[in-house]
N, C-alpha and C positions, 0 to 999 in steps of 0.2 A: 235388317241386315241378315243375309243368308248365311247359313251355317257352313263352315269349312273345317276339315279335319286337321289340316297341317299347313304350315307355310314354310317353304324351302327355298334357299338361295343356292345358286350354282354358277359356274363359269359360263355355261351355256344352257339352253333349254333341256337338251338331252341329259346333261350332267345333273341338273336340278331334278328332273324326273326320276333318274336312276337312284339318286340319293334319297328322295322322298319314298320311293317304293321299298328301298332297303330298310329305312327307318321304321316304316309302318308294317312291313312284312306282308304286303298285299300284291296282287297282280294288277297290271295296267288296266285290265278290263273292269276292275272293281271301282275305279276312280276316274275322275276327269280333272284336267289341269286348267287353271286360269292364270295367264301371265299378267303380272302387275307392272312389270318394267315398261316404261314408255320408250318406244323405239325412236332413236335419234339418227338413224341412217349411218352415215360414215363416222360421225362424231362418237357414236356408241362403240364402233369398232376400234377407234383410236384410243378412247379412254378405257376400253375393256370393262364396261360397267357390268356388274353381276346381274343375272336373271333371277327374278323372284317369282315363284309360282305358288298359287293357293291350290290345295288339293281338296276336292269335294267328293263325297261318296256317291256312287250311282247304284250300288247294290247294298243289301243289308250286310253289315259287317259286325264282327264280334265286338263286345264291349271293350276288350283289351286293345283293339286297334284304335278305337275312339280315345281311350285313356292315354295311350302312347302319343297320339297325335296332338291332343289338346295340351297335355302336360309339356311336351317339348316346345309347342308354340308359346305357351305362357312363359317358359324359361327363356326362350329366345327373345321374347319381347322385353325381358328384363336386361337384355344385353349380356347374357351369360352363356358360355359354351358348356354344354353338358352332353352326356350320352347315356343311353339306357343300358343298365348292367344286367337286369333280369326282370322277367315278368312271370308271376305264378300265383299260387293260392297261399293265403296265410290267415288263419283264424276265420275261415269262411269269407274272407275279403279278397278282392283282386289286388294283388301286391305288385307295385311297380317301383323298382329301385333304380336310381340314377347316380352317376358319378360326375364330379366336376372339380376343377381346381378351386372354384369359389364355393366349396361346400359349406363353409362357415356362414357365408352370406345367405345361402339358400335355407339353412337351418334356422338361423336367427337365435336370439336369446331365448333360452328354454324351449326352443323348437317352435316359437310362435310364427315365424315366417313360413316354416314348413307346413304348419297347421293351416295357415291361410291359403297356401298354394293348393293343399289337398282339398280344402273346402271348395275352392273355385273350380277345380277339375271335376269334383263330384257334381257340383251344381250344373256345369255345362254338359257333361256327358250324360247324366241321368235325365236332364231336361230333353235331350235329343233322343236317347235310346229308350227311355222309360223302362229300363231294366231293373231299377231299384237295387242294383248291386253296389255295395260300398267299395270304394277304391282307396287303398292305403298307399300313400306316396312316401318313399323313404330315400334318404341320401346317404350313401356309403355306410349302410347298416347303423345309422344313428339311432333308430328306434329300438334296435336290438340292444345296443349299449345302454340306452336310456332305461329299457326294461330291467336290465341287470342292476343298474344303480337303484332303481325304485324298489326292487325286491330286497336289496341289501338295506335300504333305508327302512322298509317295512319291518324287517327282522330286528333292526336296532331299536326302532320305536316300540315294538312289541315288548322287547326286553325291558326297556325303560319304563313303560306303562305298568308292566307286571311287578316291577320292583317298587315303584313309587305309589302305585294305586291311584294315580291321577291321569285323566285323559290328556291327550296331546292332539293338537290341531295342526295338520300339515298345510303346506302351501297350496295355492290354486293349481288345479290340474285339469286337463281335458278329459272327456269320458273314457278314452282308451287308457290313459295313465291311471285314472281312478280305479278302473276295473283291475288293473295289475295289482294295486295295493289291496283291494278287497279280496281277490283270489289268493294272494300270497298269504293272507292272514285268516283265510276261511277255516282252516283246520286247526288253528291255534286256539286251544280251549281257554287260554288266559285272557284273551281280548276279543272284542268284536269291533266292527267299523260302521260308520255312517257317513254319507255325503252331506255336506253342509253348504247352503247357499243357493243362489238362483242363477240361471243362465248356463252357458256352455261350460265355463270354467268355474268349478266348485272346489271346496276343500274337503279333505277326508279327516274325520275325527277317529282316533284310535282310543277305545274306551275299555277299561278293565271289566271283565265279565262279572266279577263279584258285585259291581255297581249297577248291573242291569236290574231295573225295578221289577220286582215280582218273580224274578228268575225265569227259567224256561224261555219260551218265546223263540221266534225264528231268528237265526243269525243272519246278519246282513251280508250279501254277496253281490257279485255282478257289478252293477253301477250304484249300489248303495240304496236301492229302493226297498227298504225293510218296512215292517209294519210300524205304524205310528206309536203303538203302545210300548214298543221297545226303545223308543227314543228318550233320552234323558233331557228334560227341559234345561235350557241354559241357566235359568235362575236357580236351579237346584244343583249346580256345579260350581259353588263358590271357590273351591280349591283347584279348579281347572286352570292350567297355566295360561296366562294372557297371550294374545296373538301379537307378538312383537317381532320374533325372528322371521325373516322373509322366507325361510324354507320350511320351518316346522311350526311356526306360530308360538314358539316358546321363548322364555326369557334367556335360557341358556342355549346358544347356537349349537347345532349339530356339527361335529368335526368333519368337514368335507375337504377332500383333496382337489387340487386344480384340474385333475383329469376326470373328475366326476361331473357328468352333465348337469347336476344340480348346483354346481359351483358358479358364482356370478362371473368369474373370469374364464369359464370353460371355453376352449377353442376346439370345435369339432374337427378341424383340419389337422390337429396335432394329437388327436385322441389315440391312446395306446390300444394295442390288440389284447384280447383276453383269451385265456385257454378255456377248456370245456367247463371248468369249475368257476369261471368268472374272475380268475386271478389275472393280474397284469402280466403279459407275456413279453413286453418290450415295446418301444416306440415304433410307429410305422415309418 
């Protein structure tokens, strides 16, 4: 199956072409169009069937053009109306943010649907362009709100670990979210962090610094790939809190509000706005 950038529907061929070029931000000379609609002569005019075009690149295009086209095609195939809000750079990644009335569906529980869409877009685009550039997909600033919530969670857990002297195991997170936790606590001398588990989704363990065997050693940061000698073996942590709570792995659940993306009943479409300090500013 040959690669195509985008699939666009329109009232007519010229309407579909214009809308496709506007969405992708390219010139007509950079692409070619293939009409998928089967012509039915007079019956097509009577029923006013929409024209569906596939857009294929004929020139080398920037990675952001491929990202926009593939992302919007994936979302359209899900039967969801969406539009691109912005494209830019964030943390050395190509950042693409979209808006939709069905934002909650696109994000999914704990952002898992959004992660899946992002993985698919990266796979398709990088297989085609070979750019090796990571694409971050966001829906109405969900990842920014999630980052704020994770930083607040990291701060609360650091306080708790420092007071109790016992490690805390957080819930499963993707690499991007784990990195937020690691970096948020990197400069906190009271605790250090380690990633725990295998696969894409791992858990972050927050451990009191005083329990680091032998002292010194490199503090874990980034995605938690610290030196093995700094890791506390599980069997030597009999007083570590058991992994029962679905968010922190603790017996005692963390007090989460319904507007927190980590809450099980969190509805992204009703998320509040935050001010510069991360405080709730009012409902959207």
